[in-house]
C-alpha positions as CSV (number, residue, x, y, z in Angstrom):
1,X,73.5,154.0,65.8
2,X,69.9,155.8,65.6
3,X,68.7,153.4,62.9
4,X,69.9,150.6,64.9
5,X,67.9,152.3,68.0
6,X,64.9,152.7,65.9
7,X,64.6,149.3,64.5
8,X,65.0,147.8,68.3
9,X,62.4,150.0,69.3
10,X,60.2,148.8,66.3
11,X,60.3,145.7,67.4
12,X,59.9,146.0,70.7
13,X,56.5,147.9,70.3
14,X,55.7,144.9,68.0
15,X,56.0,142.6,70.6
16,X,53.8,144.0,73.6
17,X,54.4,141.7,76.5
18,X,58.2,142.6,76.1
19,X,57.2,146.3,75.6
20,X,55.4,146.3,78.8
21,X,58.0,144.2,80.5
22,X,60.6,146.6,79.8
23,X,58.7,149.7,81.0
24,X,58.0,148.0,84.2
25,X,61.6,146.9,85.0
26,X,62.4,150.8,84.1
27,X,59.6,151.7,86.7
28,X,61.2,149.4,89.3
29,X,64.4,150.2,88.8
30,X,63.7,154.0,88.8
31,X,61.8,153.6,92.4
32,X,64.4,151.1,93.4
33,X,67.6,153.2,92.8
34,X,66.6,156.8,91.7
35,X,63.0,157.8,93.6
36,X,63.9,160.8,95.9
37,X,67.5,160.0,95.8
38,X,68.4,163.3,97.4
39,X,65.4,163.6,99.7
40,X,64.9,160.3,101.2
41,X,66.9,161.4,104.3
42,X,67.1,165.0,105.4
43,X,71.1,165.3,104.8
44,X,74.2,163.3,104.6
45,X,75.6,160.9,107.0
46,X,79.6,161.4,108.0
47,X,80.6,158.5,105.7
48,X,79.1,160.0,103.0
49,X,80.5,163.6,103.9
50,X,83.9,161.7,103.7
51,X,83.5,160.1,100.4
52,X,82.4,163.7,98.9
53,X,86.0,165.3,100.6
54,X,87.7,162.1,99.2
55,X,86.5,163.0,95.3
56,X,86.5,166.9,95.4
57,X,89.6,167.1,93.4
58,X,91.8,165.0,91.4
59,X,94.8,165.5,93.2
60,X,92.8,163.9,96.1
61,X,91.9,161.2,94.4
62,X,95.3,160.1,93.5
63,X,96.6,160.5,96.8
64,X,94.0,158.8,98.5
65,X,93.4,156.2,95.6
66,X,91.2,153.6,97.4
67,X,88.3,153.6,95.6
68,X,89.3,155.8,92.8
69,X,87.0,154.8,90.2
70,X,84.1,155.7,92.5
71,X,85.3,158.8,93.7
72,X,86.6,159.5,89.8
73,X,83.0,159.6,88.7
74,X,81.6,161.0,91.5
75,X,84.0,164.0,90.8
76,X,83.2,164.0,87.2
77,X,79.3,164.3,88.0
78,X,79.8,167.1,90.8
79,X,82.3,168.9,89.2
80,X,79.9,169.3,86.2
81,X,76.6,169.6,87.9
82,X,76.8,170.2,91.8
83,X,77.8,169.0,95.1
84,X,74.2,168.3,96.2
85,X,73.0,165.1,97.4
86,X,71.5,163.7,94.4
87,X,74.6,164.1,92.2
88,X,76.7,162.8,95.1
89,X,74.7,159.8,95.2
90,X,73.9,158.9,91.6
91,X,77.6,157.3,90.6
92,X,76.2,154.7,93.6
93,X,73.0,154.0,91.6
94,X,74.4,154.2,88.3
95,X,76.6,151.4,89.3
96,X,74.1,149.4,90.7
97,X,71.9,149.2,87.9
98,X,75.4,148.2,85.8
99,X,76.3,145.6,88.4
100,X,72.9,144.1,88.2
101,X,72.9,143.8,84.8
102,X,76.1,141.9,85.0
103,X,74.7,139.8,87.5
104,X,71.6,139.1,84.9
105,X,74.1,138.3,82.6
106,X,75.7,135.7,84.4
107,X,72.9,134.2,85.6
108,X,71.1,133.8,82.6
109,X,74.4,132.3,81.0
110,X,74.3,129.7,84.1
111,X,70.8,128.7,84.3
112,X,68.8,130.1,81.3
113,X,66.8,133.4,80.8
114,X,63.9,133.0,83.1
115,X,65.8,132.1,86.1
116,X,68.1,135.0,85.1
117,X,65.2,137.5,85.6
118,X,63.6,136.2,88.7
119,X,66.9,136.2,90.6
120,X,68.4,139.4,89.3
121,X,65.1,141.0,90.8
122,X,65.7,139.2,93.9
123,X,69.2,140.9,93.7
124,X,68.3,144.1,93.0
125,X,65.3,144.4,95.6
126,X,67.7,143.2,98.4
127,X,67.9,145.9,101.4
128,X,71.3,146.1,101.5
129,X,71.9,146.9,97.6
130,X,69.0,149.3,97.3
131,X,70.5,151.7,100.4
132,X,74.0,151.2,99.1
133,X,72.7,152.2,95.7
134,X,71.3,155.0,97.3
135,X,74.5,156.2,99.5
136,X,77.1,158.6,98.4
137,X,79.7,156.2,99.5
138,X,81.7,153.6,97.2
139,X,80.0,150.3,99.0
140,X,78.7,149.3,95.7
141,X,81.5,148.7,94.6
142,X,82.0,145.5,96.3
143,X,79.6,143.5,94.0
144,X,82.6,143.8,91.4
145,X,82.9,140.2,91.3
146,X,79.8,140.2,89.5
147,X,81.1,142.2,86.9
148,X,84.5,140.3,87.1
149,X,82.4,136.8,86.3
150,X,80.2,138.4,83.9
151,X,83.4,139.5,81.5
152,X,84.8,136.0,82.2
153,X,81.4,134.4,80.9
154,X,81.6,136.3,78.2
155,X,85.2,135.9,77.2
156,X,84.5,131.9,77.3
157,X,81.6,132.3,74.9
158,X,82.4,130.7,71.2
159,X,81.3,133.4,69.4
160,X,82.5,136.2,71.4
161,X,84.9,138.6,70.1
162,X,87.8,137.7,72.4
163,X,90.1,140.6,71.9
164,X,87.5,143.3,73.3
165,X,86.4,141.0,76.4
166,X,89.7,140.8,77.5
167,X,90.1,144.4,76.7
168,X,87.0,144.5,79.0
169,X,88.4,142.0,81.8
170,X,91.7,144.0,81.9
171,X,90.0,147.0,82.7
172,X,87.4,146.0,85.2
173,X,90.3,144.3,86.9
174,X,92.4,146.9,87.3
175,X,89.7,149.2,88.6
176,X,89.1,146.1,91.2
177,X,92.4,146.6,92.5
178,X,91.2,150.2,93.9
179,X,88.5,148.6,96.2
180,X,89.9,147.5,99.5
181,X,90.3,143.9,99.5
182,X,90.1,144.0,95.7
183,X,93.4,142.4,95.2
184,X,92.3,139.2,97.3
185,X,89.2,139.3,94.9
186,X,91.1,139.4,91.7
187,X,93.6,136.9,92.6
188,X,91.3,134.2,94.1
189,X,89.4,134.4,90.9
190,X,92.2,133.7,88.9
191,X,93.5,130.9,90.8
192,X,90.3,129.1,90.8
193,X,89.7,129.8,87.1
194,X,93.6,129.9,85.7
195,X,93.0,126.8,83.5
196,X,89.9,128.0,81.5
197,X,91.0,131.8,81.7
198,X,94.2,130.5,79.9
199,X,92.5,128.3,77.6
200,X,90.2,131.4,76.6
201,X,93.5,133.6,76.4
202,X,94.7,130.9,73.7
203,X,92.0,132.2,71.3
204,X,93.8,135.8,71.6
205,X,96.7,137.1,69.7
206,X,99.9,137.9,71.6
207,X,99.6,141.7,70.4
208,X,95.9,142.0,72.0
209,X,97.2,140.0,75.6
210,X,100.4,142.3,75.9
211,X,98.2,145.3,75.2
212,X,95.5,144.4,77.7
213,X,98.2,143.9,80.6
214,X,100.0,147.1,79.4
215,X,96.4,148.7,80.1
216,X,96.1,147.5,83.3
217,X,99.7,148.3,84.6
218,X,98.7,151.7,83.7
219,X,95.5,151.8,84.8
220,X,97.2,151.0,88.3
221,X,99.9,153.4,88.4
222,X,98.4,155.7,90.3
223,X,97.4,153.4,93.0
224,X,101.0,152.5,93.4
225,X,101.8,156.0,93.5
226,X,99.2,156.8,96.2
227,X,100.4,153.7,98.6
228,X,103.7,154.4,98.2
229,X,103.1,157.9,99.6
230,X,100.6,157.0,101.8
231,X,101.9,153.5,103.4
232,X,99.5,154.0,105.8
233,X,96.7,153.0,103.3
234,X,98.1,149.7,102.7
235,X,96.4,147.8,105.8
236,X,92.9,149.2,104.7
237,X,93.8,148.6,101.0
238,X,94.4,144.9,102.3
239,X,91.7,144.8,104.7
240,X,94.0,144.3,107.5
241,X,92.9,145.0,111.1
242,X,95.0,147.4,112.5
243,X,94.7,145.0,116.0
244,X,94.7,141.5,115.4
245,X,92.1,140.0,117.6
246,X,92.6,136.8,119.5
247,X,91.7,133.3,117.8
248,X,88.7,133.3,120.3
249,X,87.8,136.9,119.0
250,X,88.4,136.2,115.6
251,X,86.1,133.0,115.6
252,X,83.5,135.0,117.5
253,X,83.6,138.1,114.6
254,X,83.4,135.3,112.3
255,X,80.5,133.9,113.9
256,X,78.9,137.3,114.0
257,X,79.6,137.8,110.4
258,X,77.7,135.0,109.3
259,X,74.5,135.9,112.0
260,X,74.6,139.3,110.3
261,X,73.1,137.6,106.9
262,X,71.4,135.2,108.0
263,X,69.9,135.9,112.1
264,X,70.8,139.0,113.6
265,X,73.5,141.7,113.2
266,X,75.9,141.9,115.8
267,X,75.3,146.1,116.0
268,X,73.4,148.6,114.2
269,X,74.6,150.1,111.1
270,X,73.8,153.0,108.6
271,X,72.4,150.8,106.2
272,X,70.8,148.1,108.5
273,X,67.8,148.7,110.4
274,X,68.3,148.1,114.2
275,X,70.2,144.5,114.0
276,X,67.8,142.8,111.0
277,X,69.6,140.1,109.3
278,X,70.3,141.2,105.8
279,X,69.0,137.9,103.7
280,X,65.3,137.3,104.4
281,X,63.6,134.1,104.9
282,X,63.1,133.2,101.3
283,X,66.6,134.0,99.7
284,X,68.0,131.8,102.9
285,X,65.7,128.8,101.5
286,X,66.8,128.9,98.1
287,X,70.6,129.6,99.3
288,X,70.4,126.2,100.9
289,X,68.7,124.5,98.0
290,X,71.1,126.4,95.6
291,X,74.4,125.2,97.5
292,X,73.0,121.6,97.6
293,X,72.2,121.6,93.9
294,X,75.7,123.7,92.8
295,X,77.7,121.3,95.3
296,X,76.4,118.0,93.6
297,X,76.1,119.3,89.9
298,X,78.6,122.3,89.6
299,X,81.4,121.9,91.8
300,X,83.9,123.5,89.4
301,X,81.5,126.6,90.3
302,X,81.0,126.5,93.5
303,X,84.5,126.7,94.7
304,X,84.7,130.3,93.4
305,X,81.6,131.1,95.0
306,X,82.8,129.7,98.5
307,X,85.7,131.7,98.3
308,X,83.6,135.0,98.1
309,X,81.7,134.5,100.6
310,X,84.5,133.2,103.1
311,X,86.2,136.5,101.7
312,X,83.3,139.0,102.5
313,X,82.6,136.9,106.3
314,X,86.2,137.5,107.1
315,X,86.8,140.9,105.8
316,X,83.3,141.9,107.6
317,X,84.7,140.0,110.7
318,X,87.9,141.6,110.9
319,X,86.9,144.9,110.0
320,X,83.8,145.0,112.3
321,X,81.9,146.3,109.2
322,X,78.7,144.7,107.8
323,X,79.5,146.4,104.2
324,X,82.1,143.8,103.3
325,X,79.6,141.1,103.1
326,X,78.8,142.5,100.1
327,X,81.7,140.3,98.5
328,X,79.8,137.2,99.9
329,X,76.1,138.4,98.6
330,X,77.8,138.5,94.8
331,X,78.3,134.8,95.4
332,X,75.1,134.3,97.6
333,X,72.9,135.9,94.7
334,X,74.5,133.4,92.2
335,X,73.6,130.3,94.8
336,X,70.0,131.7,95.2
337,X,69.4,131.5,91.4
338,X,70.8,128.2,91.5
339,X,68.3,127.3,94.3
340,X,65.5,128.8,91.9
341,X,66.5,126.7,88.9
342,X,66.9,123.8,91.2
343,X,63.3,124.1,92.3
344,X,61.6,124.7,88.9
345,X,63.7,121.7,87.4
346,X,62.6,119.7,90.3
347,X,58.9,120.6,89.8
348,X,59.3,119.7,86.0
349,X,60.2,116.3,86.4
350,X,57.0,115.6,88.3
351,X,55.3,117.0,85.4
352,X,57.6,116.5,82.1
353,X,54.9,116.8,79.8
354,X,52.1,118.9,81.3
355,X,52.4,122.7,80.4
356,X,49.9,123.5,83.3
357,X,52.2,122.7,86.2
358,X,55.2,124.7,84.7
359,X,53.1,127.8,84.2
360,X,52.0,127.4,87.8
361,X,55.6,126.8,89.0
362,X,56.6,129.9,86.9
363,X,53.4,131.8,88.7
364,X,54.3,130.9,92.4
365,X,58.0,131.9,91.9
366,X,56.9,135.3,90.0
367,X,55.0,135.7,93.4
368,X,58.1,134.8,95.7
369,X,60.0,137.2,93.8
370,X,57.2,139.9,93.8
371,X,56.8,139.5,97.7
372,X,60.7,140.1,97.9
373,X,60.5,143.2,95.9
374,X,57.4,144.4,97.9
375,X,59.8,143.9,101.5
376,X,62.8,145.3,100.0
377,X,60.8,148.6,98.7
378,X,59.0,148.7,102.1
379,X,62.4,148.5,104.0
380,X,64.7,150.7,102.2
381,X,62.2,153.6,101.1
382,X,59.8,153.6,104.0
383,X,60.8,152.1,106.9
384,X,64.8,152.9,107.1
385,X,64.4,156.5,106.4
386,X,62.3,156.5,109.4
387,X,63.9,154.8,112.0
388,X,65.5,156.9,114.6
389,X,68.7,155.8,114.1
390,X,68.5,156.8,110.5
391,X,67.1,160.4,111.3
392,X,69.7,160.8,113.7
393,X,73.0,159.7,111.4
394,X,71.7,161.6,108.1
395,X,71.7,165.4,109.0
396,X,74.9,166.9,107.9
397,X,75.4,169.3,105.0
């Protein structure tokens, strides 16, 4: 293992541009998710205190199993270190890095390495993602569709060791069941991808199929036990509101969920400045182009993305919480990547043989991504912690 790491490091050093790129990426990730993780706010919010209470013992996690994978990781980190804000929030930061890597893998598989890198930087520096990664709450888990789709893509690759990919898919799918709304997510993706999943599974021996399903069933036993012992949690698990709105109210709430993404949030939230929209102008424009491109050239893929967007909008609208729009963001990020790819390809069609316009296009896209990163950093690390609402919410110990 050490020999492999040493050889990889030597190769990286021998390629200076890659070395500095990785160093720059590491520094960016540090500032996005880990810099002043414990001191950006003066204290914890009520939601963070609730998450700390939900992870203070294994018995508590089992008896209240919603978001159990997150709370279990939070329990491990705080049990063997301390319950300071840094270690309470560290699980979110770690999961954000993992999920952004999953998104990069997925975007690279669909659109190529360059678009994968640029779109991953856009996704990683989206303010709601940054602030969710810096919160001691399980909201970052709502980006788990990225992990599911990435592992599914890995399973489909011709040279993949399918038994390992299948086990990983079973593990992540079982963990996703613990997330509120996760059951809709898993079954929805399976419905849209059923034929291709069946084709991928045909390469796996029956022994590994049974073993993977058995592992999944064993992993969700605590969930079944917790829901059976506390049936009142089932509504929250299924994202069913306690009071159903009328048809008019439901449409109004759905409309506000759309506006929260693009124009104006319906009300202030812990992780949003005032009523600012979740997406910036660049993301909205790329989303439009990406939706057009995917609808015209990749309809088989866009159905599952539309499902995720609709799931997030409905969950957010019915439950009056913008955090569930993270489901939608998982798909929106893929469409933003598609928009980048579409514009780049169209530009290349104008100058198919001249390398200068190609590098000019890459430079312009890099500038756009740089501006978005600057916006995300200023929003999350400078403006958000200094707003009066944030200062009044994050004061608890």
